[in-house]
C-alpha positions in Angstrom: -39.2 90.7 49.8 -40.1 88.5 53.0 -40.6 84.5 52.2 -43.7 82.9 51.8 -44.9 80.5 55.4 -44.7 76.9 54.4 -48.0 75.0 55.8 -47.4 73.6 59.2 -48.4 70.4 60.5 -51.8 71.6 62.0 -52.7 72.8 58.3 -52.1 69.4 57.4 -54.2 67.5 60.0 -57.1 69.7 59.3 -56.7 68.6 55.3 -57.0 65.0 56.3 -59.6 65.3 58.3 -61.9 67.3 55.9 -61.3 65.0 53.3 -62.1 61.9 55.6 -65.6 63.7 56.5 -66.5 64.1 52.8 -65.9 61.0 51.7 -67.8 59.4 55.2 -70.5 61.8 54.3 -70.8 60.6 50.7 -71.0 57.2 51.7 -73.7 57.8 54.2 -77.2 56.9 53.5 -79.7 59.5 53.2 -83.4 59.5 54.0 -84.1 59.1 50.5 -82.3 55.8 50.3 -84.1 54.8 53.8 -87.2 55.0 52.2 -86.6 53.8 49.4 -85.4 50.8 51.2 -88.4 50.7 53.2 -90.2 50.8 50.5 -88.9 47.6 48.7 -89.1 45.8 52.1 -92.5 46.4 52.5 -93.5 45.9 49.1 -91.6 42.3 49.6 -93.3 41.6 52.9 -96.7 42.3 50.7 -96.0 39.5 48.6 -94.9 37.2 50.9 -97.9 37.4 53.1 -100.3 37.4 50.1 -98.6 34.5 48.9 -99.1 32.8 52.5 -102.8 34.0 52.7 -103.1 32.6 49.6 -101.5 29.3 50.6 -103.8 29.2 54.0 -106.6 29.5 52.2 -106.2 27.1 50.1 -105.3 24.6 53.3 -108.4 25.4 55.0 -110.1 24.3 52.0 -108.6 21.2 51.6 -109.3 20.9 55.7 -112.8 21.6 55.3 -113.3 19.6 52.7 -111.5 16.9 54.5 -113.8 17.3 57.5 -117.0 17.6 55.9 -115.5 13.7 54.1 -114.7 12.4 57.6 -118.1 13.5 58.7 -119.6 11.8 55.4 -117.6 8.9 56.7 -118.6 8.4 60.3 -121.9 8.7 59.5 -121.4 6.3 56.9 -119.6 3.8 59.0 -122.4 4.6 61.6 -125.0 3.1 59.5 -122.9 0.0 58.6 -122.3 -0.9 61.8 -126.2 -0.7 62.0 -126.8 -2.4 59.0 -124.0 -5.2 60.0 -125.2 -5.5 63.6 -129.1 -6.1 61.9 -127.8 -8.5 59.5 -126.0 -10.0 62.2 -129.5 -11.0 64.3 -130.6 -11.8 61.2 -128.4 -14.8 60.4 -128.4 -15.8 63.7 -131.7 -15.8 63.6 -131.9 -17.5 60.9 -129.3 -20.3 62.2 -131.6 -20.7 65.3 -134.7 -21.6 62.5 -132.4 -23.6 60.5 -131.3 -25.7 63.6 -135.1 -26.0 64.6 -136.2 -27.1 61.1 -133.1 -29.7 61.8 -134.4 -31.2 64.9 -138.2 -31.1 63.2 -136.6 -33.2 60.3 -135.3 -35.8 62.7 -138.2 -36.0 65.1 -139.1 -39.4 63.8 -135.1 -40.4 64.1 -133.4 -42.8 66.8 -130.1 -43.5 67.2 -129.1 -46.6 68.9 -125.1 -47.2 70.1 -123.2 -50.3 71.4 -125.6 -52.8 69.0 -122.6 -55.6 67.9 -122.1 -55.4 63.9 -122.5 -58.7 62.2 -119.2 -60.3 60.2 -121.3 -60.1 56.9 -124.4 -58.5 55.8 -126.6 -56.9 58.3 -130.4 -55.9 58.0 -130.5 -53.1 60.2 -134.2 -52.8 60.0 -134.6 -56.0 61.4 -132.3 -55.8 64.0 -133.6 -52.3 64.9 -137.3 -54.1 64.8 -135.9 -56.9 67.2 -134.5 -54.3 69.5 -137.7 -52.3 69.7 -139.9 -55.4 70.4 -137.6 -56.0 73.1 -137.9 -53.1 74.7 -141.7 -52.7 74.7 -142.6 -56.0 75.7 -146.0 -55.9 75.2 -148.1 -58.9 75.0 -149.1 -58.4 71.2 -145.6 -57.4 68.7 -146.6 -53.8 68.0 -146.6 -52.9 64.3 -143.1 -50.9 63.8 -142.7 -49.5 60.4 -139.3 -48.3 59.5 -138.5 -45.7 56.5 -135.1 -46.7 56.5 -132.2 -47.5 58.7 -128.6 -47.5 58.5 -125.0 -47.6 60.3 -123.4 -44.7 61.0 -121.4 -43.5 57.7 -118.1 -43.4 58.7 -115.5 -46.3 58.0 -115.8 -49.3 60.2 -113.2 -49.0 63.6 -112.7 -52.1 65.6 -110.9 -50.1 68.5 -114.1 -47.4 68.5 -116.7 -50.2 69.2 -119.6 -50.7 66.6 -120.9 -47.8 64.7 -124.1 -46.5 65.7 -127.6 -47.4 64.2 -129.7 -44.5 62.8 -133.2 -45.0 61.6 -136.2 -43.0 60.8 -140.1 -44.4 62.3 -143.1 -44.2 60.3 -144.8 -43.5 63.6 -144.1 -40.9 65.6 -146.5 -42.5 68.4 -144.6 -45.4 68.4 -141.4 -43.7 68.3 -142.2 -41.7 71.4 -143.5 -45.0 73.3 -139.6 -46.5 72.4 -138.0 -43.5 73.8 -140.3 -43.1 76.8 -139.3 -46.5 77.9 -135.7 -45.9 77.1 -135.7 -43.3 79.6 -136.2 -45.5 82.2 -132.6 -47.0 82.3 -129.5 -45.3 80.9 -128.6 -49.1 78.7 -130.5 -52.1 78.1 -129.1 -55.7 77.3 -129.5 -56.8 73.7 -127.6 -59.6 72.0 -124.9 -60.0 74.5 -124.4 -56.3 74.7 -125.7 -52.6 76.7 -127.5 -50.7 74.0 -128.7 -47.0 74.5 -131.0 -45.1 72.5 -131.1 -41.8 71.8 -132.7 -39.1 69.5 -131.3 -37.7 66.5 -130.3 -34.1 67.2 -129.2 -31.6 64.9 -124.9 -30.7 65.0 -125.7 -27.3 65.7 -127.8 -28.6 69.3 -124.8 -31.4 69.7 -122.7 -28.9 69.6 -124.5 -26.4 72.2 -125.3 -29.2 74.7 -121.4 -30.2 74.7 -120.7 -26.5 75.3 -122.8 -26.2 78.3 -121.5 -29.6 80.1 -120.1 -27.8 82.8 -123.5 -25.5 83.0 -125.3 -29.3 83.4 -122.8 -30.3 85.6 -123.4 -28.1 88.3 -127.2 -28.4 88.0 -126.7 -32.0 88.7 -124.7 -31.2 91.8 -127.1 -29.0 93.0 -130.0 -31.0 92.4 -131.9 -29.0 90.1 -134.4 -30.2 87.7 -133.5 -29.2 84.0 -134.5 -30.0 80.9 -133.8 -29.0 77.1 -136.0 -27.1 75.0 -136.7 -26.6 71.0 -135.7 -24.2 69.6 -132.5 -24.5 71.3 -132.6 -23.8 75.5 -131.8 -25.1 78.5 -134.5 -24.5 81.0 -134.5 -25.2 84.9 -136.5 -24.7 87.8 -135.6 -23.6 90.9 -137.7 -22.7 93.9 -141.1 -23.1 91.8 -139.5 -20.8 88.9 -138.2 -21.5 85.4 -135.2 -19.7 84.3 -134.5 -20.1 80.5 -130.8 -20.1 78.5 -130.8 -19.6 75.2 -127.6 -17.6 74.3 -124.0 -18.0 75.2 -123.9 -14.4 76.7 -127.1 -15.1 79.0 -124.9 -17.5 80.8 -123.6 -15.5 84.0 -127.2 -14.2 84.2 -129.1 -17.8 84.1 -126.5 -18.8 86.7 -127.3 -16.0 88.9 -130.7 -16.7 88.7 -129.7 -20.1 90.0 -127.4 -18.4 92.7 -124.6 -20.9 91.1 -121.4 -19.5 90.1 -121.0 -18.6 86.2 -118.5 -21.4 84.7 -116.4 -21.0 81.4 -118.4 -22.2 78.6 -117.3 -22.0 74.8 -119.3 -19.7 72.8 -121.5 -22.4 70.9 -122.7 -20.0 68.3 -119.0 -19.0 67.0 -117.2 -21.7 68.2 -113.8 -21.6 69.8 -112.4 -20.3 66.3 -115.0 -18.8 65.0 -116.5 -21.8 62.8 -119.4 -23.3 62.6 -120.1 -27.1 63.8 -118.7 -29.5 61.7 -121.8 -31.1 59.2 -122.9 -34.6 60.2 -124.8 -37.1 57.8 -128.0 -38.6 59.3 -131.5 -40.1 58.2 -133.8 -37.5 58.0 -137.7 -37.7 57.8 -138.6 -35.6 54.8 -142.3 -35.3 54.6 -144.7 -32.7 56.5 -145.2 -33.6 60.4 -146.9 -31.4 63.0 -144.6 -29.2 65.2 -142.8 -31.3 68.6 -143.6 -29.5 72.1 -142.0 -26.0 73.2 -139.8 -28.5 75.6 -138.9 -31.9 75.7 -136.5 -34.1 77.8 -135.7 -34.6 81.3 -132.8 -33.8 83.9 -131.0 -37.4 82.6 -133.0 -37.2 79.2 -131.3 -39.4 76.8 -132.0 -37.7 73.9 -128.4 -35.7 74.8 -125.7 -38.3 74.0 -123.5 -35.7 74.0 -124.4 -33.8 77.3 
């Protein structure tokens, strides 16, 4: 009997390849696996997209609410700005009215500078009556009645000179006659000194006239006649035309109308630091009187000592 042949090396290699192919086939992804994986991925994406859409919708709602709130806030701010501007105009109008009322309350007042102070007790009324009588120089002394008179209400200091005398006359025509005479020259001799007479003005008016010194200096330099108005105004005449300045923002226009350069002027409404003028005590007449003229004063009006 012939012997059985043993497997050759070729058969062994084929077996190994077959086994590897079977193992590889067993580990390969099938179509069912791909479909299952695809379905899982799609479900996950749908869930994530749905969450993103929900979040976007919520964000859109918040953005819409924010835009509506911003629009309402903008409208409210515009309304507030309008109200504030209107109130600012009203406050300026009230300030101007108070200034005019204050000046009307001082209409019969005269402030005298330079009268020497007595060492002892001083009768301010008698001193002022003597000064006014010498100033008027009428053949028959005029009846001068003072409601009250006193020195400036500040501490006495020798280095600052005598304190001003302030009085309130009973009669405006008499006060007007005294001031008309006083305008004839800057100072008048009295008791060995040179004295000056001024209208008693509101601190707000004095502050405004101080601020306008650069303007009045240019007007005098160019020989342009001007006068002070009440309520507060600076009125200048140029080429037979009258020009009026009432507010700080009008300075460039006012100087341009006069053909002059516009100087730097402090805002006398707000002041350099936004503070109102410092209050100043003075003698005021309390009872009612007829209103003063619309404009008063001359170019070198002694009624404005702070000019």
